[in-house]
C-alpha positions as a Markdown table, in Angstrom:
| # | Residue | x | y | z |
|---|---|---|---|---|
| 1 | Unk | 2.9 | -8.5 | -17.7 |
| 2 | Unk | 2.3 | -11.6 | -15.8 |
| 3 | Unk | 3.6 | -15.0 | -17.1 |
| 4 | Unk | 2.5 | -18.2 | -15.4 |
| 5 | Unk | 4.0 | -21.2 | -17.3 |
| 6 | Unk | 3.1 | -20.9 | -21.0 |
| 7 | Unk | 0.3 | -18.4 | -20.2 |
| 8 | Unk | 1.1 | -14.7 | -20.7 |
| 9 | Unk | -1.3 | -12.0 | -19.5 |
| 10 | Unk | -0.7 | -8.3 | -20.2 |
| 11 | Unk | -2.4 | -7.2 | -17.1 |
| 12 | Unk | -1.1 | -8.1 | -13.6 |
| 13 | Unk | -4.5 | -7.8 | -12.1 |
| 14 | Unk | -6.7 | -10.9 | -12.0 |
| 15 | Unk | -10.4 | -11.4 | -11.2 |
| 16 | Unk | -10.4 | -14.0 | -8.4 |
| 17 | Unk | -13.0 | -16.8 | -8.2 |
| 18 | Unk | -15.9 | -15.9 | -5.9 |
| 19 | Unk | -18.5 | -18.5 | -4.9 |
| 20 | Unk | -22.0 | -17.3 | -5.9 |
| 21 | Unk | -20.6 | -14.3 | -7.8 |
| 22 | Unk | -18.1 | -15.3 | -10.7 |
| 23 | Unk | -20.7 | -16.3 | -13.2 |
| 24 | Unk | -20.5 | -15.5 | -16.9 |
| 25 | Unk | -22.3 | -12.1 | -16.7 |
| 26 | Unk | -20.1 | -10.8 | -14.0 |
| 27 | Unk | -17.0 | -11.9 | -15.8 |
| 28 | Unk | -18.1 | -10.3 | -19.0 |
| 29 | Unk | -19.0 | -6.9 | -17.1 |
| 30 | Unk | -15.5 | -7.0 | -15.5 |
| 31 | Unk | -13.8 | -7.8 | -18.9 |
| 32 | Unk | -15.5 | -4.9 | -20.5 |
| 33 | Unk | -13.9 | -2.5 | -18.0 |
| 34 | Unk | -10.4 | -3.7 | -18.0 |
| 35 | Unk | -10.3 | -7.3 | -16.5 |
| 36 | Unk | -8.2 | -9.5 | -18.9 |
| 37 | Unk | -8.1 | -12.8 | -16.9 |
| 38 | Unk | -11.0 | -14.2 | -14.8 |
| 39 | Unk | -12.0 | -17.4 | -13.1 |
| 40 | Unk | -15.2 | -19.3 | -13.0 |
| 41 | Unk | -16.7 | -20.1 | -9.6 |
| 42 | Unk | -14.7 | -22.5 | -7.2 |
| 43 | Unk | -15.9 | -26.1 | -8.3 |
| 44 | Unk | -16.1 | -29.2 | -6.3 |
| 45 | Unk | -13.9 | -31.9 | -8.0 |
| 46 | Unk | -16.5 | -34.6 | -7.1 |
| 47 | Unk | -19.3 | -32.6 | -8.5 |
| 48 | Unk | -17.3 | -32.1 | -11.7 |
| 49 | Unk | -16.4 | -35.8 | -12.0 |
| 50 | Unk | -20.0 | -36.5 | -12.4 |
| 51 | Unk | -20.9 | -33.2 | -14.2 |
| 52 | Unk | -24.2 | -32.5 | -12.5 |
| 53 | Unk | -26.4 | -29.7 | -13.8 |
| 54 | Unk | -25.3 | -27.0 | -11.4 |
| 55 | Unk | -21.6 | -27.6 | -12.3 |
| 56 | Unk | -22.4 | -27.6 | -15.9 |
| 57 | Unk | -24.0 | -24.2 | -15.7 |
| 58 | Unk | -21.0 | -22.7 | -13.7 |
| 59 | Unk | -18.7 | -23.8 | -16.5 |
| 60 | Unk | -20.6 | -22.1 | -19.3 |
| 61 | Unk | -18.7 | -19.6 | -21.2 |
| 62 | Unk | -18.3 | -17.9 | -24.7 |
| 63 | Unk | -15.4 | -17.3 | -26.8 |
| 64 | Unk | -14.8 | -13.7 | -25.6 |
| 65 | Unk | -14.6 | -15.1 | -22.0 |
| 66 | Unk | -10.8 | -15.8 | -22.4 |
| 67 | Unk | -8.3 | -16.2 | -20.9 |
| 68 | Unk | -10.1 | -18.2 | -18.3 |
| 69 | Unk | -9.2 | -20.1 | -15.3 |
| 70 | Unk | -10.9 | -23.0 | -13.4 |
| 71 | Unk | -10.5 | -23.4 | -9.6 |
| 72 | Unk | -11.1 | -26.9 | -8.2 |
| 73 | Unk | -11.3 | -28.1 | -4.6 |
| 74 | Unk | -11.2 | -31.5 | -3.0 |
| 75 | Unk | -9.2 | -33.9 | -1.0 |
| 76 | Unk | -9.3 | -37.2 | -2.9 |
| 77 | Unk | -6.8 | -37.9 | -5.7 |
| 78 | Unk | -9.3 | -40.2 | -7.6 |
| 79 | Unk | -12.0 | -37.5 | -7.7 |
| 80 | Unk | -9.4 | -35.0 | -8.9 |
| 81 | Unk | -8.2 | -37.3 | -11.7 |
| 82 | Unk | -11.8 | -37.8 | -12.8 |
| 83 | Unk | -12.5 | -34.1 | -12.8 |
| 84 | Unk | -9.5 | -33.6 | -14.9 |
| 85 | Unk | -10.6 | -36.2 | -17.4 |
| 86 | Unk | -14.0 | -34.3 | -17.7 |
| 87 | Unk | -12.3 | -31.0 | -18.1 |
| 88 | Unk | -9.8 | -32.3 | -20.8 |
| 89 | Unk | -12.5 | -33.9 | -22.9 |
| 90 | Unk | -15.3 | -31.4 | -22.5 |
| 91 | Unk | -14.0 | -27.8 | -21.8 |
| 92 | Unk | -11.5 | -25.3 | -23.0 |
| 93 | Unk | -9.6 | -23.3 | -20.3 |
| 94 | Unk | -6.2 | -21.7 | -19.9 |
| 95 | Unk | -5.2 | -22.4 | -16.2 |
| 96 | Unk | -6.2 | -24.9 | -13.4 |
| 97 | Unk | -6.0 | -23.6 | -9.8 |
| 98 | Unk | -6.5 | -25.7 | -6.8 |
| 99 | Unk | -8.0 | -24.3 | -3.7 |
| 100 | Unk | -6.3 | -24.7 | -0.4 |
| 101 | Unk | -7.6 | -21.5 | 1.0 |
| 102 | Unk | -11.4 | -21.6 | 1.5 |
| 103 | Unk | -12.1 | -20.8 | 5.1 |
| 104 | Unk | -15.8 | -21.9 | 5.1 |
| 105 | Unk | -16.5 | -24.7 | 7.7 |
| 106 | Unk | -18.5 | -26.9 | 5.4 |
| 107 | Unk | -15.5 | -27.2 | 3.2 |
| 108 | Unk | -12.6 | -27.4 | 5.8 |
| 109 | Unk | -14.5 | -30.0 | 8.0 |
| 110 | Unk | -14.1 | -32.4 | 5.0 |
| 111 | Unk | -10.4 | -31.8 | 5.0 |
| 112 | Unk | -10.7 | -29.4 | 1.9 |
| 113 | Unk | -9.9 | -25.9 | 1.2 |
| 114 | Unk | -7.8 | -24.1 | 4.0 |
| 115 | Unk | -7.8 | -27.4 | 6.0 |
| 116 | Unk | -5.0 | -28.7 | 3.7 |
| 117 | Unk | -2.7 | -25.9 | 5.1 |
| 118 | Unk | -2.3 | -28.4 | 8.1 |
| 119 | Unk | -1.1 | -31.1 | 5.6 |
| 120 | Unk | 1.5 | -29.6 | 3.3 |
| 121 | Unk | 2.6 | -33.0 | 2.1 |
| 122 | Unk | -0.9 | -34.2 | 1.3 |
| 123 | Unk | -1.5 | -31.0 | -0.6 |
| 124 | Unk | 1.7 | -31.6 | -2.5 |
| 125 | Unk | 0.4 | -35.1 | -3.6 |
| 126 | Unk | -2.9 | -33.7 | -4.7 |
| 127 | Unk | -1.2 | -31.1 | -6.8 |
| 128 | Unk | 0.9 | -33.7 | -8.4 |
| 129 | Unk | -2.3 | -35.4 | -9.7 |
| 130 | Unk | -3.3 | -32.1 | -11.4 |
| 131 | Unk | 0.3 | -31.3 | -12.8 |
| 132 | Unk | 0.7 | -34.7 | -14.4 |
| 133 | Unk | -2.6 | -34.5 | -16.2 |
| 134 | Unk | -2.9 | -30.9 | -17.1 |
| 135 | Unk | -1.9 | -29.4 | -20.5 |
| 136 | Unk | -2.2 | -25.9 | -19.1 |
| 137 | Unk | -0.5 | -24.3 | -16.1 |
| 138 | Unk | -1.4 | -25.5 | -12.7 |
| 139 | Unk | -1.5 | -23.1 | -9.6 |
| 140 | Unk | -2.6 | -23.4 | -6.1 |
| 141 | Unk | -4.2 | -20.8 | -3.8 |
| 142 | Unk | -3.3 | -20.8 | 0.0 |
| 143 | Unk | -3.6 | -18.6 | 2.9 |
| 144 | Unk | -1.0 | -17.3 | 5.5 |
| 145 | Unk | -1.8 | -20.4 | 7.7 |
| 146 | Unk | -4.5 | -22.1 | 9.5 |
| 147 | Unk | -4.3 | -19.8 | 12.7 |
| 148 | Unk | -2.1 | -17.4 | 14.4 |
| 149 | Unk | -0.1 | -20.3 | 15.8 |
| 150 | Unk | 0.6 | -21.8 | 12.5 |
| 151 | Unk | 1.5 | -19.3 | 9.9 |
| 152 | Unk | 3.1 | -21.8 | 7.6 |
| 153 | Unk | 2.6 | -20.3 | 4.2 |
| 154 | Unk | 6.3 | -20.4 | 3.3 |
| 155 | Unk | 6.4 | -24.2 | 4.1 |
| 156 | Unk | 3.2 | -25.0 | 2.3 |
| 157 | Unk | 4.3 | -23.0 | -0.8 |
| 158 | Unk | 7.6 | -24.9 | -1.0 |
| 159 | Unk | 5.8 | -28.2 | -0.9 |
| 160 | Unk | 3.5 | -26.9 | -3.6 |
| 161 | Unk | 6.4 | -25.9 | -5.8 |
| 162 | Unk | 7.9 | -29.3 | -5.4 |
| 163 | Unk | 4.7 | -30.8 | -7.0 |
| 164 | Unk | 5.5 | -28.8 | -10.3 |
| 165 | Unk | 2.9 | -26.0 | -10.0 |
| 166 | Unk | 3.7 | -22.9 | -12.0 |
| 167 | Unk | 2.3 | -20.3 | -9.9 |
| 168 | Unk | 0.9 | -19.6 | -6.4 |
| 169 | Unk | -1.9 | -17.4 | -5.2 |
| 170 | Unk | -1.8 | -16.4 | -1.5 |
| 171 | Unk | -4.4 | -14.6 | 0.6 |
| 172 | Unk | -2.6 | -12.7 | 3.4 |
| 173 | Unk | -4.9 | -13.9 | 6.2 |
| 174 | Unk | -5.2 | -17.1 | 8.2 |
| 175 | Unk | -8.1 | -19.4 | 8.0 |
| 176 | Unk | -9.2 | -18.4 | 11.5 |
| 177 | Unk | -9.3 | -14.8 | 10.4 |
| 178 | Unk | -11.6 | -15.5 | 7.6 |
| 179 | Unk | -12.0 | -12.0 | 6.0 |
| 180 | Unk | -11.5 | -9.9 | 9.3 |
| 181 | Unk | -8.4 | -8.4 | 10.8 |
| 182 | Unk | -5.3 | -7.2 | 8.8 |
| 183 | Unk | -3.6 | -8.7 | 5.8 |
| 184 | Unk | -0.1 | -10.0 | 6.5 |
| 185 | Unk | 2.1 | -8.4 | 3.9 |
| 186 | Unk | 5.1 | -9.8 | 5.5 |
| 187 | Unk | 4.1 | -13.4 | 5.0 |
| 188 | Unk | 3.3 | -12.9 | 1.4 |
| 189 | Unk | 6.7 | -11.2 | 0.9 |
| 190 | Unk | 8.4 | -14.3 | 2.6 |
| 191 | Unk | 6.7 | -16.6 | 0.2 |
| 192 | Unk | 7.6 | -14.5 | -2.7 |
| 193 | Unk | 11.3 | -14.6 | -1.7 |
| 194 | Unk | 11.2 | -18.3 | -1.2 |
| 195 | Unk | 9.7 | -19.4 | -4.6 |
| 196 | Unk | 11.1 | -19.5 | -8.1 |
| 197 | Unk | 7.5 | -19.3 | -9.7 |
| 198 | Unk | 5.1 | -16.2 | -9.9 |
| 199 | Unk | 3.2 | -15.3 | -6.7 |
| 200 | Unk | -0.1 | -13.6 | -7.0 |
| 201 | Unk | -1.3 | -11.9 | -3.8 |
| 202 | Unk | -4.8 | -11.0 | -2.6 |
| 203 | Unk | -6.4 | -9.5 | 0.4 |
| 204 | Unk | -8.1 | -6.0 | 0.9 |
| 205 | Unk | -7.3 | -5.0 | -2.7 |
| 206 | Unk | -10.3 | -2.6 | -2.6 |
| 207 | Unk | -8.7 | 0.4 | -4.6 |
| 208 | Unk | -5.9 | 1.2 | -6.9 |
| 209 | Unk | -3.9 | 2.6 | -4.0 |
| 210 | Unk | -4.2 | -0.6 | -2.1 |
| 211 | Unk | -3.4 | -2.8 | -5.2 |
| 212 | Unk | -0.2 | -0.8 | -5.6 |
| 213 | Unk | 0.5 | -1.2 | -1.9 |
| 214 | Unk | 0.3 | -5.0 | -2.3 |
| 215 | Unk | 2.8 | -4.9 | -5.1 |
| 216 | Unk | 5.1 | -2.5 | -3.3 |
| 217 | Unk | 5.1 | -4.3 | 0.1 |
| 218 | Unk | 5.3 | -7.9 | -1.1 |
| 219 | Unk | 7.2 | -7.8 | -4.3 |
| 220 | Unk | 4.4 | -10.1 | -5.7 |
| 221 | Unk | 4.1 | -10.8 | -9.5 |
| 222 | Unk | 0.3 | -10.1 | -9.6 |
| 223 | Unk | -2.7 | -9.2 | -7.6 |
| 224 | Unk | -6.0 | -11.0 | -7.4 |
| 225 | Unk | -9.0 | -8.8 | -6.9 |
| 226 | Unk | -12.2 | -10.3 | -5.3 |
| 227 | Unk | -14.4 | -8.2 | -3.0 |
| 228 | Unk | -12.9 | -5.0 | -4.4 |
| 229 | Unk | -14.6 | -5.6 | -7.7 |
| 230 | Unk | -18.2 | -6.1 | -6.2 |
| 231 | Unk | -20.1 | -3.3 | -7.6 |
| 232 | Unk | -16.9 | -1.8 | -8.8 |
| 233 | Unk | -15.7 | -3.4 | -12.1 |
| 234 | Unk | -13.8 | -0.2 | -12.9 |
| 235 | Unk | -11.2 | -1.2 | -10.4 |
| 236 | Unk | -9.3 | -3.0 | -13.1 |
| 237 | Unk | -9.0 | -0.1 | -15.5 |
| 238 | Unk | -8.3 | 2.3 | -12.7 |
| 239 | Unk | -5.6 | 0.0 | -11.1 |
| 240 | Unk | -3.9 | -0.5 | -14.5 |
| 241 | Unk | -3.7 | 3.3 | -15.0 |
| 242 | Unk | -2.5 | 3.9 | -11.4 |
| 243 | Unk | 0.2 | 1.3 | -11.7 |
| 244 | Unk | 1.5 | 2.6 | -15.1 |
| 245 | Unk | 1.3 | 6.4 | -14.4 |
| 246 | Unk | 0.7 | 6.9 | -10.6 |
| 247 | Unk | -2.3 | 9.0 | -11.7 |
| 248 | Unk | -5.8 | 8.1 | -10.3 |
| 249 | Unk | -8.5 | 8.2 | -12.9 |
| 250 | Unk | -11.8 | 9.8 | -12.2 |
| 251 | Unk | -14.4 | 7.6 | -10.6 |
| 252 | Unk | -17.2 | 6.6 | -12.9 |
| 253 | Unk | -20.0 | 9.2 | -13.0 |
| 254 | Unk | -23.5 | 8.3 | -12.1 |
| 255 | Unk | -24.6 | 7.7 | -15.6 |
| 256 | Unk | -21.9 | 5.1 | -16.1 |
| 257 | Unk | -22.9 | 3.4 | -13.0 |
| 258 | Unk | -26.5 | 3.1 | -13.9 |
| 259 | Unk | -25.6 | 2.0 | -17.5 |
| 260 | Unk | -23.3 | -0.6 | -16.2 |
| 261 | Unk | -26.1 | -1.8 | -13.7 |
| 262 | Unk | -28.5 | -2.1 | -16.7 |
| 263 | Unk | -25.9 | -4.0 | -18.8 |
| 264 | Unk | -25.3 | -6.4 | -15.9 |
| 265 | Unk | -29.0 | -6.9 | -15.3 |
| 266 | Unk | -29.6 | -7.7 | -19.0 |
| 267 | Unk | -26.7 | -10.1 | -18.9 |
| 268 | Unk | -28.1 | -11.8 | -15.8 |
| 269 | Unk | -31.6 | -12.3 | -17.2 |
| 270 | Unk | -30.3 | -13.6 | -20.5 |
| 271 | Unk | -28.1 | -16.1 | -18.8 |
| 272 | Unk | -30.3 | -17.2 | -16.0 |
| 273 | Unk | -33.7 | -16.4 | -17.1 |
| 274 | Unk | -35.8 | -13.5 | -15.8 |
| 275 | Unk | -36.8 | -15.1 | -12.4 |
| 276 | Unk | -33.5 | -16.3 | -11.5 |
| 277 | Unk | -31.6 | -13.5 | -13.2 |
| 278 | Unk | -33.6 | -10.9 | -11.2 |
| 279 | Unk | -32.9 | -12.7 | -8.0 |
| 280 | Unk | -29.2 | -13.0 | -8.7 |
| 281 | Unk | -29.0 | -9.3 | -9.6 |
| 282 | Unk | -30.5 | -8.2 | -6.2 |
| 283 | Unk | -27.0 | -8.5 | -4.5 |
| 284 | Unk | -25.5 | -6.5 | -7.3 |
| 285 | Unk | -28.0 | -3.7 | -6.9 |
| 286 | Unk | -26.8 | -3.5 | -3.3 |
| 287 | Unk | -23.1 | -3.5 | -4.4 |
| 288 | Unk | -23.5 | -0.8 | -7.2 |
| 289 | Unk | -25.3 | 1.5 | -4.8 |
| 290 | Unk | -22.7 | 1.1 | -1.9 |
| 291 | Unk | -22.0 | 4.4 | -0.4 |
| 292 | Unk | -25.1 | 6.3 | -1.7 |
| 293 | Unk | -27.0 | 8.4 | 0.8 |
| 294 | Unk | -30.7 | 7.8 | 1.1 |
| 295 | Unk | -30.5 | 4.5 | -0.8 |
| 296 | Unk | -31.9 | 2.1 | 1.9 |
| 297 | Unk | -35.6 | 2.4 | 0.7 |
| 298 | Unk | -34.7 | 1.4 | -2.8 |
| 299 | Unk | -32.4 | -1.4 | -1.5 |
| 300 | Unk | -35.2 | -2.8 | 0.5 |
| 301 | Unk | -37.4 | -2.7 | -2.5 |
| 302 | Unk | -34.8 | -4.4 | -4.6 |
| 303 | Unk | -34.6 | -7.3 | -2.1 |
| 304 | Unk | -38.3 | -8.0 | -3.0 |
| 305 | Unk | -38.0 | -7.5 | -6.6 |
| 306 | Unk | -39.1 | -10.5 | -8.9 |
| 307 | Unk | -39.0 | -9.1 | -12.4 |
| 308 | Unk | -36.5 | -7.3 | -14.5 |
| 309 | Unk | -39.0 | -4.5 | -15.0 |
| 310 | Unk | -39.1 | -3.9 | -11.2 |
| 311 | Unk | -35.3 | -3.6 | -11.1 |
| 312 | Unk | -35.4 | -1.3 | -14.1 |
| 313 | Unk | -37.9 | 0.9 | -12.3 |
| 314 | Unk | -35.5 | 1.1 | -9.3 |
| 315 | Unk | -32.7 | 2.2 | -11.5 |
| 316 | Unk | -35.0 | 4.9 | -13.0 |
| 317 | Unk | -35.8 | 6.0 | -9.4 |
| 318 | Unk | -32.0 | 6.2 | -8.8 |
| 319 | Unk | -31.7 | 8.6 | -11.8 |
| 320 | Unk | -34.6 | 10.7 | -10.6 |
| 321 | Unk | -32.7 | 10.9 | -7.2 |
| 322 | Unk | -29.8 | 12.3 | -9.2 |
| 323 | Unk | -31.9 | 14.9 | -10.8 |
| 324 | Unk | -32.9 | 16.0 | -7.3 |
| 325 | Unk | -29.3 | 16.5 | -6.4 |
| 326 | Unk | -29.0 | 13.5 | -4.0 |
| 327 | Unk | -25.5 | 13.2 | -2.6 |
| 328 | Unk | -23.7 | 10.0 | -2.4 |
| 329 | Unk | -20.2 | 9.1 | -1.0 |
| 330 | Unk | -17.4 | 7.9 | -3.3 |
| 331 | Unk | -16.5 | 4.7 | -1.5 |
| 332 | Unk | -12.9 | 4.7 | -3.0 |
| 333 | Unk | -11.8 | 8.2 | -2.1 |
| 334 | Unk | -14.3 | 9.1 | 0.8 |
| 335 | Unk | -15.3 | 12.3 | -1.0 |
| 336 | Unk | -18.9 | 13.6 | -1.1 |
| 337 | Unk | -20.0 | 14.0 | -4.8 |
| 338 | Unk | -22.9 | 16.3 | -5.8 |
| 339 | Unk | -24.9 | 14.4 | -8.4 |
């Protein structure tokens, strides 16, 4: 169980916000396979303040899409306050997270995202704006530091705690690392020891074993799963079982994978419309088929697909390949499976 302020979540594994990924269809597929808490995509506070069309769509939800978190980014107190005013009057949500971790240059060059790791006191003041206005718990996401010479996560997290936040997310890499190199479990552990609030860790949580390693090596209260869920929404169900029993559940069989692909495709088309929904699903076709031998021709064709029927035909071809005893690799265990 994970408790963040007044919010109690029975699962300690959270679906992290991912730009261009965490739309409503993706959240609902993950929820159907064991994910309890999810985030919408990271949202620019300035865009939310003016509630443009793209931002409105990112915030679309349904009653079953709960509990739900919203992650904001920005560097202007006034814009953050305006964004909060919009949220409070227009949307229902269960947690507000502030992003001080995004490593993308177009974000950091504006003094936003991970750039705030270089200004712990400014980050503290920005968080105070959110804490003062929010009726739900406020958290922040940080990284281990800006670069190898400034791994200051402990200092940053203490300033954040001073602001009154009720939980902290930390990715165990520096901004300069991006998503390469190794996760620093030690830094996460130091942050956990320094704080009185829950710490949710992330970085390389690609399997139940790695999720458990994060808990074991850092003492964290929860784990945020991002890239590990791409094409693998079963990771939530499997991780919960492994954490409870120490037993690894069987990987989904081929029929379950293709059924999930069809469900996800249907949701994408219903939500985005056929043209955009098909385009959105292309990347998911790639992720769901990761590790399959002989898949390149179908992936190449998926990249050109413009209709739902075209994607459905490709999924049918996957099933035909199964009947012909195509072999694929289980990317979680590394074992070859005869289909």
